C-alpha positions in Angstrom: -0.2 45.7 -7.0 3.3 45.7 -8.5 4.0 49.1 -6.9 3.1 47.8 -3.4 5.3 44.8 -3.9 8.2 47.0 -5.0 7.6 49.2 -1.9 7.6 46.1 0.3 10.8 44.9 -1.3 12.4 48.3 -0.8 11.4 48.5 2.8 12.5 44.9 3.4 15.9 45.6 1.9 16.2 48.8 4.0 15.4 47.1 7.3 17.7 44.1 6.4 20.6 46.5 5.8 19.8 48.4 9.0 19.7 45.1 11.0 23.0 44.1 9.4 24.7 46.9 11.5 24.3 44.6 14.5 26.3 41.9 12.7 28.9 44.4 11.6 29.7 45.7 15.1 30.1 42.1 16.4 31.9 40.6 13.4 33.8 43.7 12.0 36.2 42.1 9.6 33.7 39.9 7.9 30.9 42.4 8.3 32.6 45.4 6.7 33.9 43.2 3.8 30.4 42.0 3.0 29.0 45.4 3.7 30.8 47.0 0.7 31.9 44.0 -1.5 28.7 42.0 -1.2 26.3 44.9 -1.0 25.0 44.0 2.4 24.7 47.6 3.4 22.8 50.7 2.0 23.2 54.4 2.1 19.7 54.7 3.5 20.7 52.6 6.5 23.9 54.6 6.9 22.0 57.9 6.9 19.6 56.4 9.5 22.6 55.6 11.8 23.9 59.1 11.4 20.5 60.6 12.2 20.2 58.4 15.3 23.7 59.5 16.4 22.7 63.1 16.1 19.4 62.6 18.0 21.3 60.8 20.8 23.8 63.6 21.0 21.0 66.1 21.3 19.1 63.9 23.8 22.3 63.6 25.8 22.5 67.4 26.2 18.8 67.6 27.4 18.4 64.5 29.5 21.8 63.5 31.0 21.9 64.0 34.7 23.6 67.3 35.8 26.0 65.2 37.9 27.7 64.0 34.7 27.0 66.8 32.2 26.3 70.4 32.9 24.8 72.2 29.9 24.6 76.0 29.5 21.9 76.4 26.8 22.5 80.1 26.4 25.8 79.3 24.7 24.6 76.5 22.5 23.3 76.9 19.0 21.7 73.6 18.1 22.4 74.0 14.3 26.1 74.7 14.9 26.2 71.8 17.3 24.8 69.5 14.6 27.2 71.0 12.1 30.1 70.3 14.5 29.3 66.6 14.2 28.5 66.4 10.5 31.3 68.6 9.3 34.2 66.4 10.7 32.4 63.3 9.3 32.3 64.8 5.8 35.9 66.0 6.1 37.0 62.5 7.2 35.3 60.7 4.4 36.6 63.2 1.7 40.1 63.3 3.2 40.4 59.5 3.5 39.1 59.0 0.0 41.4 61.6 -1.5 44.5 60.1 0.2 43.7 56.4 -0.4 42.9 57.1 -4.0 46.5 58.1 -4.5 47.9 55.0 -2.8 45.9 52.1 -4.3 42.9 52.3 -2.0 40.0 50.3 -3.2 37.2 52.2 -1.5 34.8 54.6 -3.2 33.6 57.7 -1.4 30.2 56.2 -0.9 31.7 53.0 0.6 33.9 55.1 3.0 30.9 57.0 4.1 28.8 53.9 4.5 31.6 52.1 6.5 32.1 55.1 8.7 28.4 55.4 9.4 28.0 51.7 10.2 31.0 52.0 12.5 29.1 54.6 14.6 26.4 52.1 15.5 27.7 51.4 19.0 27.6 55.0 19.9 23.9 55.7 19.8 23.1 52.2 21.3 25.4 52.7 24.3 24.9 56.4 24.8 21.1 56.1 24.8 21.2 53.7 27.8 23.9 55.9 29.4 21.4 58.8 29.4 18.9 56.6 31.3 21.6 55.2 33.5 22.9 58.7 34.5 19.6 59.5 36.1 19.6 56.5 38.5 23.2 56.4 39.7 25.0 58.6 42.3 28.2 60.5 41.8 30.1 57.7 43.6 28.9 55.2 41.0 30.0 57.5 38.2 32.9 55.2 37.3 30.4 52.9 35.5 29.1 55.8 33.5 32.6 57.0 32.4 33.6 53.4 31.6 30.5 53.0 29.3 31.4 56.4 27.7 34.9 55.3 27.0 33.7 51.9 25.7 31.3 53.6 23.2 34.1 55.8 21.8 36.7 53.0 21.8 34.4 50.5 20.1 33.7 53.1 17.4 37.4 53.8 16.9 38.1 50.1 16.5 35.3 49.6 14.0 36.5 52.6 11.9 39.9 51.0 11.7 38.4 47.7 10.7 36.1 49.4 8.1 38.9 51.3 6.4 41.1 48.1 6.4 38.5 46.0 4.7 37.2 48.7 2.3 40.7 49.7 1.0 42.2 46.2 1.4 45.1 47.5 3.5 47.1 45.9 6.2 46.4 47.0 9.8 49.6 49.2 10.0 48.9 50.8 6.7 45.3 51.5 7.7 46.3 53.2 10.9 48.9 55.2 9.1 46.3 56.5 6.6 43.8 57.3 9.3 46.4 59.5 11.0 47.2 61.0 7.6 43.5 61.6 7.1 43.3 63.8 10.3 46.2 65.9 8.9 44.3 66.2 5.6 41.3 67.3 7.6 43.3 70.1 9.2 44.6 71.2 5.8 41.1 71.3 4.4 39.9 73.3 7.3 42.7 75.8 6.9 42.0 76.1 3.1 38.3 76.6 3.8 39.0 79.3 6.4 41.4 81.0 3.9 38.8 80.8 1.2 36.0 82.3 3.3 38.3 85.0 4.6 39.4 86.0 1.1 35.8 85.9 -0.1 34.5 88.1 2.8 37.3 90.6 2.3 36.5 90.7 -1.5 32.9 91.3 -0.8 33.7 94.0 1.8 36.0 95.6 -0.7 33.3 95.5 -3.5 30.7 97.0 -1.1 33.1 99.8 -0.1 33.6 100.6 -3.8 29.9 100.7 -4.5 29.3 102.9 -1.5 32.0 105.2 -2.7 30.5 105.5 -6.2 27.1 106.1 -4.8 28.5 108.8 -2.5 30.2 110.6 -5.3 27.1 110.4 -7.5 
């Protein structure tokens, strides 16, 4: 009996934190403050929003009208496509956390991830209806489609700024400055990762050539 009550409480808390995303996107300043400082959010809900965003992105490839999106499936690796979304998200969170930690930022890595995930909420909501909308409008009415696409991206960008501002307790100008700096940090991390994998692959290739040479001489 106690186990079932705990499960109900857990599920209740999960759905409450997931519903709270709707409040966050309409009241971003209060919403993001309470999200992290009053524990109104959860990592489980944040993960759900990320998963929904990935699903909508994949659905967009499959079901968007060819008038607005032409997809050549022969050149698409779905796993690389998913990684191309998740990898920048991870880099953004790590880069932002690393920079703000050095300059009196108040946010933890988990809070930055949660805030960023909640900020993505408008994207799957709007894009899902855009998929349906794209199949009932003509090319001449495409302006409405492109406006909705710009709205979803712009809304997310505004929410990310609000999230970082409330999480780190920065001013607006300082928040924007550190978001720009975060993108530079992301590029540096990508360069270092590419350098690391390049040196690793060269080391492995060198080691294999030595082994082959030894085996040949034996």
